[in-house]
N, C-alpha and C positions, 0 to 999 in steps of 0.2 A: 273384291269386285271383279267383274269380267265383262268384256264387250265383244261383239262382232258387228262391225259397221263398214260402210263404204270407204272410210278413211283410216281404218285400223282394225286389226284382228286381235288386239290386246289393248289394255287400258293405256299403257305408256305410249304406244304408237298412235293411238287415237288422240290422246291429249296433245302430243307433240304436233301432229298434223293440224289439229284444231287451232292451236296457237299460231301456226304458220299460215293460216288462212287458206288451207287446201280445201277444195270442194270435191265431194264424192259424187256429184251429179254429172252424169255422162249419158251418151246414147245407150239405150238398152241393148244388151247383147245376149241376155239369158233366153230370149225368144225373139222371133221376128216381129218387131214393132212397126214395120213399114206401113201396114194398112191402117194404123191408128192415127188419130188427130194429135195425140201426144206420144212422143217417141223417146222421152228422156226419163231418167229415174235415178234414185240413190241405190244402185245395185252393189252388192258385196262381191266385187270382181275377184278379190283375192281368196274368196272362199271356194274350196274344192272339196267335195264330200269325201273323196278317196284319201285325202290327207288325214281324215278324222274318224272314218268308219270303214269297216270291211264291207264287202259287197252284200253280204247277208243282212247286216244291220242297216245299211243304206236303203235297201229294198223295203224295209219295214218301217222306216221313219221319214215323215214328210220334212221338207226343207225348213219349215218354221220351227219344228221341234229340234231338228239338227242344230240350228243356230243357237237355240236356247241351251242345248246340252253342251255345246262347245264353250259358250260363255260361262256356264256353270262350272266347267272344269277349271277354267282360270280362276274363278271365284273360290273354288274349293282349295286350289293350290295356295292362294293368297291367305287363307285362314291359318296355314301352318298345321292343319289337322290331317292326318292320314285316315281317311274315312274307311279304308279297307281294314284297318286294325284298331279303329276307335273302340275303346273299352268303357265308354260312358253309357248312359241310358239312351239308347237309340230311339225310344219312344218319345223323347223330348227333342228330336231333330225333325224339322218339318220343311215343307216346300210349298210356297204359295206364289204362283205366277199369273201373269195376265197376258191375254191375247185378244185382239179385237175380232179376228176372223178365223184363226186356226189354219187347218190344212187345206187351204183353197186350191193349191196346185193339184193335190191328189183328187179333189172333187172334180176338177176339170178333166184330168186325165181319164178318170173312170167313167165320167159321163160320155166322153168321146168313144170309149170302148163300148159302152152300152148302145149308143146310137149306131156306130159303124160295124160292130162285130157281134152284138147280141148280149143278152143277159148272162149267158154262161161264161163270158169272157171277163166279167168283173172280177177284180183281184180280191182274194180273201183278206188282204191287208187294208182294204179301203177304210173301214170304220176306225181301226186303231191308228191309221195315219191322219185322217181328217178331223178326228174329234179334238175339240179345243183343249182338253186336258191332257193331250198326248205329251206335251213338253213337261208338265209337272210330274206326270207318271213316270216318264223315262228318267228324269233327273233323280226322282226318289229311288228308282230301281238301281241306277248306276252307283249311287252313293249310300245305298241301304239306309234311307231315312224312313224310320218307322212311325214317326209322329204324324201330325196334321198334314194332309196333302190335298190342296184344293186349287181351283183355277177361277180367275175372275174375268168376265167378259163385259166390259163397259166401254166398248169402242176405244177411242184414243185416250181415255182415262184408265184403261185396264191395269197397266203397271202401277199407276199411282194408287189405285184402290187395293191392288194386291199387296203393296208395301204397307198400306194402312192395316190390312188384315194381319200381316206378319207382325207388325208392331203390337197390335192388340193381343195376338196369340202369346207373345212374350210378356206383355204387361199383365195379362190375366193368368200367368203362370202355367200355360199349356205347353210351352216350349222354351228351351234355353237358346236355341239357334234355329233360324229359318232362312232357307234360300228363297229369294224373292226378286221381283222385277218383272220382265216380260220379254217375249219373243214374237216376231212377226215376219212373214214372207208372203205378202199379198201382191208383190210385184209380178203378176201373172197376166196372161191375156185378159181373163175375165175381170180381174181386179183393176187393171189399167183402164180397160174399156168402160167399166161401170163408173168409176170415178170421173172419167172424161165425159161420160154422158150426163153427169150431174153438173158439168161445167165447174168442177171444183179444182181442176189441175191447171197449172201454168202451161201455156202453149208456146213457150219461148224455146222451140226446138232448135233454132239456129244458134243459140247461145246458152247451152245448158248450165254452165258454171255460174251464170248470173241470173238463173231463172228463179231461184228461191231468194226472195228479198223482203223479209219481214219488216213491217212498219215503213216501207218505202212507198212513196207516192205511186210508183209504177208497178206495184205488185199485182199479179193477175191470177193467183191461185197457188196451191201447194205442189210440192214435188213428192211423188210416191216413192218411199224408200223401203228398205228391209233391214233387219238386224235384230240384235238382242242386247239387253243390258241387265245383268244379274248382280245382286248384292247379297251378302250374308249379314243378316241382322242377328245380333247376339245380346243376351242379357248382360248388363255391364259387369256385375261381379263375377259371372261365369267367365267372361272374356279376360278380366284382370287376373283371375286365379290361375289361368293357364298361360299368362304372359302374351296374350294376343296383341298384334298390331291393330290399334283402333284408329280408324280413319276419320270418324266423325261421330257425333252423338245425335240421335233422332229425338227431337224434342216435342213434335206435335204434328197433327194432321187436321185437315178440314175436308169435308165431303158434303156437297149439296147438289140440288137439282134445280135447273132452270124451270123445268115443267112448263115449257111454252111451245117448243117446236122440235121435231125429231132430228133436224139437221142444223138449223140456224141457231147461233148463240143468242142469248137474251141481249138485245141491243144496248141496254143500259149498263151491262156488266154486273148487275146486282147479284146474280147467283154465284158468279165467280168470286166476287168480293166477299160474299158470306163465307165461302170456303177459306179464303185467306184469313178472314177475321177469326174463324174457328181455330185455325192452326196457331194464330198468335195467342188466343186465349188459352189453348191447351198447353202451349209452351211457356205461358206466363211471361210473355215478352211484349214490349211496346213497339209501336211502329218505328220509333227512332233507333231501335236496337238493330234493325235489319240493314245490312250493307249491300246485299246483292239479291236479285231475283232472276232465276232462269225462267224466261217466259215460255208459254206454250207456243206463241209466235209462229203460226203456220204459214204466213205470207198470203192469207186470204183477205180480201177487202173488209168483210164483215168481222171476221175473227180477231184480227189485230186491233181494230178500232174498239171492239167490245172489251178486249183485255186491257187496253190502255185506260178506258173508262173505269174498269174494275180496279186497277191499281191505284188510280187517282182517288176513287171512292174509298178504298181501304186505307191508304196512307196519308191522304189529305195533303197538307203542306210539306210533309216529309217525302212525298213521292218524287219530287224534283231532285232529291239528294241521293236517290237510289241509282246504282249501276244495274242495268237490265240488258240481257242479251238472249238471242234465240239460237240454239244449237242447230235447229232445222235449216238455217241458212247455209250450213256446211254439208249436211247429210240428208236433207229432205225430211219428210214426215214418216216416222216408223210406226204410225198408228198405235196399236196396243202396247208396243214395247218402248214408245217414246219416253215415258216417265222413268223407266229404268236407266236408259242411257243418259237422260238429262239430269237425273239425280247423281249419277257418277260424275258427270260434268261439273255439277255444283260442288261436290265434295273436292274434286281436283282443284277447282277455282279457289276454294277456301284454304286448302292445304298449301297451295302454291302462291297465295296472295296475288292472284291474277284473275281479272274478269275477262273471259273470252269475248271476242268481238261478234257482232252481228254483221255478217258479210253482205255486200251489195246494197248497203244502206247509203245510197248516193244522193237521193233526193227525198229527204224525210217528209212524210205526210204531216202537214201542219196540224192535223187533228190528233196525230200520235205524238204528243207533245212532251215526251219524257226522254231521259238519257239512255238510249239503247246501244251504247258503246259501238259506234259505227266503225266497221272495217279494220280497226286496230285494237288488239288486246290492251288492257290497262292494268298497271300495277295498282293493287288495292288490298289493303288489310280487310279481310272478311272474317268476322267472328260469328255472324248469324246470317243464314241465307235461306231463301225459299225457292221451291221449284213447283211450277204449275202444270197441270194436265187437264184439258177440257175435251170432252168427247161428244160425238153425235148422241142424241137422246137427251142432251142437256146435263150430262154428268160432269161434275166439277171436282177436282182433287188438288189439294195443296199440301206439300210436305215442308216442314220447317226443320232445319239442321243447324247444329252448332259446332264450332271448332272444339275438338276434344282437348281438354286441359286436365291432365292427371292431378 
């Protein structure tokens, strides 16, 4: 596993800061946000491209792909495989990543060049930097992964669907090992301004650390974040044969569509519930088996209520027994990479027997009537856990994980 987030540049630091209740939401410094109605975000302040790329490489790779490459490097190291000298069948090594937007920063930079300096000043690197498959392509190149290499773009469900595709590639014997998850860096002037224009973002500029407050009565929108979360999925016998450290077992996925509105979730939560039910059926588990759910939990009035209804619809009387939390309360909404980071969070929760907290849940919404682990992490034995990702367009994704027991 590998992460780049606003509260940690590696999995252990991220997890430690998450449990300590640290927030990565701050005033934006990566560009001048003073003209905007929203001036806060989940910026990866500790990320400096010169620490990871030489000048030539940095010039050719957009920030969103850079973040994905850095997370992939940590994930690669944690496999114990030296991909430079790997002597297995490289045709069976793949990469399937998700991103909701891709190289938005490069798009903005080159459009300004076009307007201000003319067409002949557009960079030759524009398309390779802004294309949504740039992260997958660069990860495949760096680690010489010669198998399946694709990219999924389903808004905030992108990483969730990418992981589902990775699972299926292994299940159908196309690959033994797949890098998967997602990366995103849409915290740009256009990204911030566009989401603000939709009235989707919190305007709590004077109190950024408390702005993301999923399931709280006073929530007023999500926090735009950036980052990457990558995992390596591997076929079980292949992993056991080489003595790999196995962090969790992927048991099932669900994927459905609301098919009702391009941005708003289905109010009843029915579409999201069907995704969770699919994951349970595929994993051959009952609702009583699940101990923890990492919620999509964006801190929007409509989204949090719809997800609460979806969980109640899925789990029935067992819903009240679940521990549920939102990682976005700490790092904001990473859009297409959310599912990768949150799946890593779920795995760490399972392996450390700790449900992380939902920060800033001070005044619970009476309609969000479940146990969202408010403000303080909780010791909890977690054998089976679910992570949800729901995206604009009505895309729903749920992954079901189990504690690995040799």
